[in-house]
C-alpha positions as CSV (number, residue, x, y, z in Angstrom):
1,M,130.0,104.8,123.5
2,K,128.7,102.5,120.7
3,Y,132.0,100.7,120.2
4,F,132.3,99.2,123.7
5,L,128.6,98.5,124.0
6,N,128.6,96.8,120.6
7,F,131.0,94.2,122.1
8,L,128.5,93.8,124.9
9,F,125.5,93.1,122.7
10,I,127.5,91.1,120.1
11,G,128.1,88.8,123.1
12,V,124.3,88.5,123.6
13,L,123.9,87.5,120.0
14,L,126.7,85.0,120.0
15,L,125.2,83.3,123.1
16,Q,121.8,83.1,121.5
17,S,123.1,81.6,118.3
18,M,125.5,79.1,119.8
19,E,123.7,77.8,122.9
20,P,120.4,75.8,123.1
21,E,117.5,77.3,125.0
22,A,118.0,76.7,128.7
23,A,115.5,76.5,131.6
24,I,115.8,77.3,135.2
25,N,113.8,75.1,137.5
26,Y,111.8,77.3,139.9
27,R,108.8,77.4,142.3
28,I,106.7,80.2,143.7
29,V,105.7,80.4,147.4
30,W,102.9,82.8,148.1
31,K,103.5,84.2,151.6
32,E,100.3,86.3,151.7
33,N,96.9,86.1,150.0
34,F,96.9,86.9,146.3
35,T,93.9,86.6,144.0
36,E,94.0,84.2,141.1
37,S,94.3,87.0,138.6
38,E,97.1,88.5,140.6
39,K,98.9,85.1,140.7
40,T,98.5,84.7,136.9
41,K,100.1,88.1,136.4
42,V,103.0,87.5,138.7
43,E,103.5,84.0,137.2
44,S,103.7,85.5,133.7
45,W,106.2,88.1,134.9
46,L,108.5,85.6,136.7
47,S,108.3,83.2,133.8
48,T,109.4,85.8,131.3
49,C,112.2,87.0,133.6
50,T,113.5,83.5,134.5
51,Q,113.5,82.4,130.9
52,A,115.5,85.4,129.8
53,V,118.0,84.9,132.6
54,S,118.4,81.2,131.7
55,T,119.0,82.1,128.0
56,C,121.7,84.6,129.0
57,L,123.3,82.9,131.9
58,G,122.5,79.2,131.7
59,D,120.5,76.5,133.4
60,Y,121.2,76.8,137.1
61,P,122.2,73.5,138.9
62,F,119.6,74.0,141.6
63,E,116.0,74.9,142.1
64,V,115.2,78.5,142.6
65,T,112.4,79.5,145.1
66,Y,110.6,82.8,144.7
67,Y,108.9,84.0,147.9
68,M,106.1,86.5,147.1
69,H,105.2,89.0,149.8
70,R,102.3,91.4,149.4
71,R,102.9,95.2,149.9
72,E,100.0,97.4,148.8
73,N,100.0,101.2,148.1
74,A,103.7,101.0,147.0
75,S,105.2,103.6,144.6
76,E,106.5,100.8,142.3
77,P,105.6,97.2,141.5
78,V,108.6,95.7,143.3
79,Q,109.1,97.6,146.6
80,W,112.0,95.4,147.7
81,A,113.8,92.2,146.9
82,N,116.8,90.2,148.1
83,T,118.4,86.9,147.4
84,I,118.4,83.9,149.7
85,R,121.6,81.9,150.2
86,N,120.9,79.9,153.4
87,G,121.0,76.4,152.0
88,E,118.5,77.2,149.3
89,Q,118.8,79.6,146.4
90,G,116.0,82.0,145.9
91,V,114.6,85.5,146.0
92,E,112.3,87.3,148.4
93,F,110.0,89.7,146.5
94,Y,107.9,92.4,148.2
95,I,105.5,93.5,145.5
96,D,102.3,95.5,145.0
97,P,100.2,93.1,142.8
98,T,97.8,95.9,141.8
99,F,100.4,97.2,139.2
100,D,100.0,96.1,135.6
101,L,102.0,93.3,134.1
102,K,103.9,95.8,131.9
103,D,105.0,97.7,135.0
104,F,106.5,94.5,136.5
105,L,108.2,93.6,133.2
106,D,109.7,97.2,133.0
107,D,111.2,96.9,136.4
108,W,114.9,95.8,136.6
109,T,114.7,94.2,140.1
110,A,113.8,90.6,139.1
111,P,116.5,90.3,136.3
112,H,119.0,91.8,138.8
113,E,118.2,89.4,141.7
114,I,117.8,86.2,139.6
115,A,121.1,87.0,137.8
116,N,122.8,87.3,141.1
117,L,122.1,83.6,141.8
118,S,124.3,82.6,138.8
119,I,127.4,83.2,141.0
120,P,127.9,82.2,144.6
121,Y,127.6,84.5,147.5
122,V,131.1,85.9,148.1
123,G,130.7,87.8,151.3
124,K,129.5,91.2,152.3
125,E,133.0,92.7,151.9
126,N,132.8,91.8,148.2
127,M,129.4,93.2,147.6
128,W,130.9,95.5,145.0
129,F,131.6,92.4,142.9
130,S,128.4,90.5,143.3
131,E,126.1,93.5,143.0
132,G,128.2,95.0,140.3
133,Y,127.8,91.8,138.4
134,A,124.0,91.8,138.8
135,S,123.8,95.4,137.8
136,Y,125.8,94.8,134.7
137,M,123.6,91.9,133.7
138,Q,120.2,93.4,134.4
139,Y,119.7,95.5,131.3
140,L,121.2,92.8,129.0
141,I,118.5,90.5,130.4
142,M,115.8,93.1,129.8
143,V,117.0,93.3,126.2
144,E,116.5,89.5,126.0
145,M,113.0,89.9,127.5
146,D,112.2,92.4,124.6
147,V,111.5,95.0,127.2
148,L,114.3,97.2,126.2
149,E,115.9,97.9,122.8
150,Q,119.7,97.9,122.6
151,D,119.9,101.7,122.4
152,E,117.6,102.0,125.5
153,A,119.8,99.7,127.5
154,E,122.9,101.6,126.4
155,E,121.3,104.8,127.5
156,R,120.4,103.5,130.9
157,M,123.9,102.2,131.5
158,Q,125.4,105.5,130.5
159,E,123.0,107.4,132.8
160,R,124.2,105.3,135.7
161,M,127.8,105.9,134.9
162,N,127.3,109.6,134.5
163,K,125.9,109.8,138.0
164,I,128.7,108.0,139.8
165,V,131.9,108.6,137.8
166,G,133.0,111.5,140.0
167,K,133.3,109.2,143.0
168,Y,136.2,107.5,141.3
169,N,138.3,110.5,140.3
170,T,141.0,109.5,142.8
171,T,144.3,107.7,142.9
172,E,142.8,105.3,145.5
173,D,142.1,101.8,144.1
174,V,138.5,100.9,143.0
175,V,137.9,98.2,145.6
176,S,138.8,100.6,148.5
177,V,136.6,103.3,147.0
178,N,133.7,100.8,146.6
179,R,134.0,99.6,150.1
180,A,134.0,103.2,151.4
181,L,130.9,103.9,149.4
182,I,129.1,100.9,150.8
183,A,130.0,101.9,154.3
184,K,128.4,105.3,153.6
185,H,125.3,103.4,152.1
186,N,125.9,104.8,148.7
187,Y,125.1,101.5,147.1
188,P,124.2,102.7,143.5
189,A,127.7,104.2,143.1
190,A,129.5,101.1,144.5
191,Y,127.4,98.7,142.4
192,W,128.0,100.6,139.1
193,G,131.7,101.0,140.0
194,G,131.7,97.2,140.3
195,A,129.8,96.8,137.1
196,C,132.8,98.4,135.3
197,Y,134.9,95.4,136.3
198,F,132.6,93.1,134.2
199,A,132.4,95.6,131.4
200,H,136.2,95.6,131.1
201,V,136.4,91.8,131.3
202,N,133.6,91.3,128.8
203,K,135.3,93.6,126.3
204,A,138.7,91.8,126.8
205,L,137.0,88.3,126.4
206,M,135.3,89.4,123.2
207,T,138.6,90.9,121.8
208,E,141.0,88.1,122.8
209,K,138.8,85.0,122.7
210,G,135.7,85.8,120.7
211,V,133.5,84.7,123.6
212,S,131.2,86.8,125.9
213,L,131.1,87.0,129.6
214,M,127.6,85.4,129.4
215,Q,129.0,82.4,127.6
216,V,131.6,81.9,130.3
217,I,129.0,82.2,133.1
218,Q,126.7,79.7,131.3
219,G,129.5,77.1,131.2
220,Y,130.3,77.9,134.9
221,Q,126.9,76.7,136.0
222,S,127.8,73.1,135.2
223,S,131.4,73.3,136.4
224,N,132.1,75.2,139.6
225,R,128.9,77.0,140.5
226,L,128.1,74.6,143.4
227,S,131.6,74.1,144.7
228,D,133.1,77.7,144.8
229,A,132.7,79.5,148.2
230,S,134.9,82.5,147.9
231,L,135.7,85.3,145.5
232,E,139.2,83.9,144.9
233,E,137.7,80.6,143.9
234,V,135.1,82.3,141.6
235,I,137.8,84.3,139.8
236,S,140.0,81.2,139.4
237,S,137.2,79.1,138.1
238,L,136.1,81.8,135.6
239,D,139.6,82.0,134.3
240,I,139.7,78.3,133.8
241,Q,136.3,78.3,132.2
242,S,137.3,81.0,129.8
243,G,140.8,79.7,129.1
244,T,142.3,83.1,130.1
245,R,143.7,85.1,133.0
246,L,141.5,88.1,132.3
247,F,139.3,87.8,135.4
248,R,142.4,87.7,137.6
249,K,144.1,90.5,135.6
250,W,141.2,92.9,136.0
251,Y,140.6,91.9,139.6
252,E,144.2,92.8,140.5
253,L,143.9,96.1,138.6
254,F,140.8,96.9,140.6
255,L,142.7,96.1,143.8
256,N,145.8,98.1,143.0
257,A,145.4,100.6,140.1
258,P,144.1,104.2,140.6
259,S,140.3,104.4,140.2
260,K,140.6,107.4,137.8
261,D,142.5,105.2,135.4
262,L,139.8,102.4,135.3
263,I,136.5,104.2,135.8
264,N,135.3,107.0,133.6
265,R,132.3,107.9,131.5
266,K,133.2,105.4,128.9
267,S,134.0,102.5,131.2
268,I,130.7,100.8,130.7
269,Q,130.7,101.4,126.9
């Protein structure tokens, strides 16, 4: 397990050492009443998350809007969240502001949703790709936030893989399996199956080019982030940005090769 994940976290270190600190321009819209102390807490949480995302994935070429909805008596700090793609880029957060700041920082939702905005919306039929991407990035961002240690992030990723690997023990291709899982509302399995695509690509990038997936995504922000409108365009642009055909290669494998050959307990390592 350590070997593959070391590639992953070496990528984090390379990015931090080679790139200047970035900043995502964002604003907060309070949709319900929040006290001043609650606002201060939420602002601290979002500032920490946003800075970590920008360090990992780059300075987004647009303003991000965070819409904050109040939901009390929730079982967790972030009850629900979803991205906005209708002309503006943002995230709707449904939160219980009575939770402590630490509880918010320990929650993976904001890193996941903010990371999702670093690539375009590629359609519901390709949810496995976009949500797999955000799932793969969320724990790396939490390491950057100093919320998780490397070993803790590795353990969480492995736990997710252990839960879903049995769904892919088939000769059917990964994309077909993922779409079937989504149709059955088994989103966690589909998302982490999709995350394996990015784990494979990241390892190949580090091995063949000495660059990480995050470095490629950071460069993508100022190249084709605003112009791409389909999964095919995103994959082509990322290959151009990386100077490889690795994104296309692994996409075609996920479209055609047996799932059992691509996804196993070590796929995320």
